[in-house]
C-alpha positions in Angstrom: 29.8 21.5 -16.6 27.1 21.2 -14.1 26.8 17.4 -14.0 25.3 14.3 -15.5 21.6 14.2 -16.7 18.8 13.7 -14.3 15.2 14.7 -14.2 12.7 14.1 -11.1 9.5 15.6 -12.6 9.3 18.0 -9.7 7.3 20.8 -11.4 5.1 18.2 -13.4 4.3 16.5 -10.0 3.6 19.8 -8.3 1.3 20.9 -11.1 -0.6 17.5 -11.0 -1.0 17.6 -7.1 -2.3 21.1 -7.1 -4.8 20.8 -9.9 -6.1 17.3 -8.5 -7.3 19.3 -5.4 -9.9 21.2 -7.3 -11.2 18.6 -9.8 -14.1 17.6 -8.0 -15.8 20.8 -7.5 -19.6 21.2 -8.5 -22.3 23.8 -8.5 -26.1 23.3 -8.2 -29.1 25.3 -9.5 -32.2 25.0 -7.5 -35.8 26.2 -7.7 -36.2 29.0 -5.4 -39.7 28.2 -4.6 -39.5 24.6 -3.9 -35.8 23.9 -3.2 -35.8 21.3 -5.7 -32.2 20.7 -7.3 -32.8 21.4 -11.1 -29.3 20.8 -12.4 -25.9 19.8 -10.9 -22.8 20.7 -12.8 -19.1 19.6 -12.2 -16.9 22.4 -12.8 -14.3 21.6 -15.6 -10.7 22.4 -14.7 -7.8 22.6 -17.0 -4.2 24.2 -17.0 -3.9 27.7 -18.7 -4.7 31.4 -18.3 -8.3 32.2 -17.6 -8.1 34.9 -20.4 -7.9 32.3 -23.1 -11.0 30.5 -22.0 -13.0 34.0 -21.7 -12.0 34.9 -25.1 -13.2 31.6 -26.5 -16.5 32.4 -24.6 -16.7 35.9 -26.2 -16.3 34.7 -29.5 -19.6 32.8 -29.3 -22.3 35.6 -28.3 -25.3 33.5 -29.0 -26.5 32.2 -25.8 -28.5 29.4 -27.3 -25.8 28.0 -29.2 -23.9 24.7 -28.0 -20.4 25.8 -27.3 -17.5 23.9 -26.5 -16.4 26.6 -24.0 -19.0 27.3 -21.2 -19.1 28.7 -17.9 -18.6 28.2 -15.1 -14.9 27.0 -15.6 -11.8 26.8 -13.5 -8.2 27.0 -14.8 -4.8 27.3 -13.0 -1.3 28.1 -14.1 2.3 28.6 -12.7 3.0 32.4 -12.1 6.4 32.5 -10.4 9.3 30.5 -9.0 11.0 31.8 -5.7 13.9 30.4 -3.9 13.0 30.0 -0.3 15.9 30.9 1.8 13.9 30.2 5.3 14.2 26.5 4.5 17.8 26.5 3.3 20.3 23.9 4.7 24.1 23.8 4.3 24.6 23.0 0.4 27.3 20.2 1.2 24.9 18.3 3.8 23.9 14.9 2.5 21.2 12.7 3.7 20.6 9.0 3.4 18.1 7.7 0.7 16.6 4.2 0.8 15.8 2.3 -2.2 12.8 0.0 -2.4 14.8 -2.6 -4.4 17.8 -2.5 -1.9 16.4 -2.3 1.6 19.8 -3.1 3.2 21.6 -0.3 1.2 21.6 3.4 1.3 22.4 6.2 -1.2 23.9 9.5 0.1 22.2 12.5 -1.8 22.8 16.3 -1.4 20.1 18.1 0.6 17.4 19.4 -1.8 17.0 23.1 -2.8 13.8 24.7 -1.4 11.7 26.6 -3.8 8.2 28.1 -3.6 6.2 27.7 -6.7 3.6 30.4 -7.1 0.1 29.1 -8.7 -2.9 31.1 -9.6 -6.3 29.5 -9.4 -9.0 31.3 -11.7 -12.7 30.6 -12.2 -15.2 32.3 -14.1 -19.0 32.2 -13.9 -22.0 34.0 -15.4 -23.9 34.6 -12.3 -22.7 35.4 -8.7 -24.2 32.5 -7.0 -22.1 30.1 -9.0 -18.9 31.7 -8.4 -19.7 32.0 -4.5 -20.5 28.2 -4.7 -17.1 27.4 -6.0 -15.3 29.8 -3.5 -17.1 28.4 -0.5 -16.1 24.8 -1.5 -12.4 26.0 -1.5 -11.9 28.4 1.3 -12.5 26.0 4.4 -9.7 23.7 3.4 -7.0 26.4 3.5 -6.3 27.7 7.2 -4.4 28.9 5.3 -2.6 25.9 4.3 -3.2 22.5 3.1 -0.8 19.7 2.8 -0.4 17.1 0.0 1.8 14.1 0.0 4.1 13.8 -3.0 6.8 11.1 -3.8 9.6 13.4 -4.8 11.9 10.6 -6.1 10.4 7.9 -8.3 13.0 5.1 -7.4 13.2 5.9 -3.8 10.8 6.3 -0.8 11.2 9.9 -0.6 7.6 11.2 0.4 7.1 14.7 1.6 4.3 16.7 2.8 4.1 19.8 0.7 2.2 22.6 2.2 -0.1 24.7 -0.1 -0.8 28.1 1.1 -3.5 30.5 0.1 -2.1 34.1 0.0 -4.5 36.3 -1.9 -8.0 36.4 -3.5 -9.0 39.1 -5.9 -12.3 39.2 -8.1 -13.6 41.3 -10.9 -17.1 41.6 -12.7 -16.5 42.0 -16.3 -20.1 43.2 -17.4 -19.5 45.6 -20.1 -21.6 46.6 -23.1 -25.2 46.1 -23.4 -27.6 43.2 -22.1 -26.8 40.9 -25.0 -22.9 40.8 -24.0 -21.7 37.9 -21.9 -21.1 38.5 -18.3 -18.1 37.0 -16.7 -17.3 37.1 -12.8 -14.0 36.1 -12.3 -12.2 35.1 -9.1 -8.2 34.7 -8.9 -6.9 32.7 -5.8 -3.1 32.9 -5.3 -1.3 30.1 -3.7 2.2 29.1 -2.7 3.4 25.7 -3.1 6.7 25.0 -1.1 8.7 22.1 -2.8 12.0 21.0 -3.2 14.3 20.3 -6.2 16.7 17.4 -5.9 20.0 17.0 -7.7 21.4 13.9 -9.2 20.8 10.6 -7.3 24.3 8.5 -7.4 23.9 5.2 -8.9 27.3 3.7 -7.5 27.8 5.7 -4.2 26.0 3.3 -1.9 26.5 1.8 1.7 25.1 -0.6 4.0 23.6 0.1 7.3 26.0 -0.1 10.3 26.1 -3.6 11.5 28.8 -3.5 14.3 30.1 -0.9 16.7 33.5 -1.8 18.6 35.1 0.5 21.2 38.4 -0.1 23.0 39.0 1.0 26.6 42.4 2.0 28.0 43.7 3.5 31.3 45.9 6.3 29.2 46.2 7.5 25.9 48.0 5.5 23.4 48.2 2.6 25.9 47.1 -1.0 25.2 43.3 -1.6 25.3 42.2 -3.3 28.5 38.5 -3.7 27.7 36.6 -4.0 24.5 32.9 -3.3 24.1 31.0 -4.7 21.0 27.6 -4.1 20.1 25.4 -5.3 17.1 22.0 -4.8 16.0 19.4 -7.5 17.3 16.3 -8.3 15.3 13.0 -7.5 17.3 10.8 -9.6 14.6 11.3 -12.8 12.6 12.5 -12.1 8.9 13.3 -15.6 7.5 10.1 -17.4 8.4 11.9 -20.4 9.7 8.8 -22.1 10.9 10.7 -24.7 13.2 7.8 -25.2 15.7 4.1 -24.9 16.0 1.6 -24.9 18.8 0.3 -28.2 20.3 -2.7 -26.5 22.0 -4.4 -23.1 22.0 -2.8 -20.3 23.8 -5.5 -18.0 25.4 -4.9 -14.4 26.1 -3.0 -13.6 29.2 -1.8 -17.2 29.5 2.0 -17.7 30.0 2.5 -21.4 29.5 2.3 -23.0 26.2 2.7 -26.2 24.7 4.6 -26.9 21.5 5.2 -30.0 19.2 8.8 -29.9 19.7 11.4 -28.0 21.8 14.1 -28.2 19.1 16.3 -25.1 19.2 14.2 -23.4 22.0 16.7 -21.7 24.2 15.8 -19.8 27.5 16.2 -16.0 27.1 15.6 -16.0 23.1 12.6 -14.7 21.3 10.0 -16.2 19.1 7.2 -14.8 16.9 3.7 -16.2 16.6 1.6 -14.2 14.3 2.7 -10.7 14.9 3.1 -11.2 18.7 6.8 -11.5 20.0 7.4 -13.7 23.0 10.3 -14.2 25.3 11.4 -17.8 26.4 11.6 -17.9 30.2 11.6 -21.7 30.9 11.7 -24.8 28.6 10.5 -28.2 30.2 10.0 -30.6 27.5 7.1 -29.5 25.3 5.8 -27.0 28.0 7.3 -23.5 27.6 7.1 -20.7 30.0 7.0 -17.2 28.2 6.6 -13.5 28.7 3.9 -12.1 26.2 3.9 -9.1 24.0 7.6 -8.4 24.0 9.3 -5.6 21.9 6.0 -3.3 21.8 4.2 -6.1 20.0 0.3 -6.7 21.0 -0.8 -9.8 22.7 -3.1 -12.0 20.7 -4.9 -15.3 21.1 -3.3 -18.3 19.2 -4.4 -21.5 18.2 -3.3 -25.2 17.9 -1.2 -25.5 14.7 0.0 -21.8 14.5 3.4 -21.7 13.3 6.5 -20.5 15.7 9.3 -18.6 14.3 12.5 -18.1 16.3 14.2 -14.7 16.0 18.0 -15.9 15.8 21.1 -14.4 14.7 20.1 -15.1 10.9 17.3 -12.5 11.5 19.8 -10.0 12.7 21.5 -10.0 9.5 18.4 -9.3 7.6 17.3 -6.1 9.5 16.1 -3.4 6.9 16.8 0.3 7.0 14.0 2.0 9.0 13.0 -1.1 11.1 13.0 -1.1 15.1 16.0 -3.2 16.4 17.5 -4.0 19.7 21.2 -4.6 20.7 23.6 -7.5 21.2 26.3 -6.4 23.6 29.6 -8.2 24.5 32.4 -7.2 26.8 35.9 -8.6 26.8 38.9 -8.0 29.0 42.5 -8.1 28.1 45.8 -8.1 29.4 48.0 -9.1 26.5 49.3 -5.5 25.9 48.0 -5.3 22.1 46.1 -2.5 20.6 43.7 -2.4 17.5 45.1 -1.7 14.1 42.5 0.0 12.2 44.5 -0.2 8.9 45.0 -4.0 9.3 41.9 -4.8 11.0 43.5 -6.9 13.8 45.1 -6.5 17.2 48.8 -6.0 17.2 
């Protein structure tokens, strides 16, 4: 009734991200007289309620016995799920999703549903100093939030920065009975993890990026078009590695005259790429070429004899990937033939 099967492991990823934050906490015991470190213990962490681990410890009252469960120990668990109306978007709104396997195709997916997952991090220790060492290694990182990056959809580049907010701290000292009873100082830290739940990602609803925009101008409504403006995306870097030329001599920094092995295909006004620097061709005189350096936001570099020259051509325009920067090719055409463009037929009639 609700739709096809899908599973994005949202809760599982959230649990892993949260638990990983605290998997490298340790405590030290030192000699009060000399300050020498006597021992260093990495505090284990696992998923589950702290009461379960305390119960295991209390079942082994012998302090000298080698126990499988010892203190200090950390644990965490999910305590609640809450819908977050403050991050709500229109339920029918879609966004474009890019898949790494098809960088010229996009998928339209409904906006995710915002939820807040409540986590409780608990840690127990036998002495107060151990618990304070753990606490002090956590609190400075939450002011009051700490962000982690999570890839929300495995088959797509949908990486979000998920804030984890510290909301409350409580502690208790469980020290009842005589001196032979085990003592447990327990701290509980509550966190809110603001995540998103995604719906089904369609496998057949795909589309390409816009490759062409055409606008017809007329002097009156429903009048024949008099001018047509067409714009298409222009590549600002090389994609196909055509390697049509190479440098015949070094090209130093700030130099604008370069020497090439052949001028085949070099046209004034076009762009070339050497390494990661884009250059504009201003004048071609045999194998001597006058250029403008560091075009399209690229960085000027020093180039050497034999370095490959790639031309940025119309073939590169067709290979622009979603998310890349690009420029524009513009054409204007004037008409006096009394025709209009038919969108149904795709021609002028």
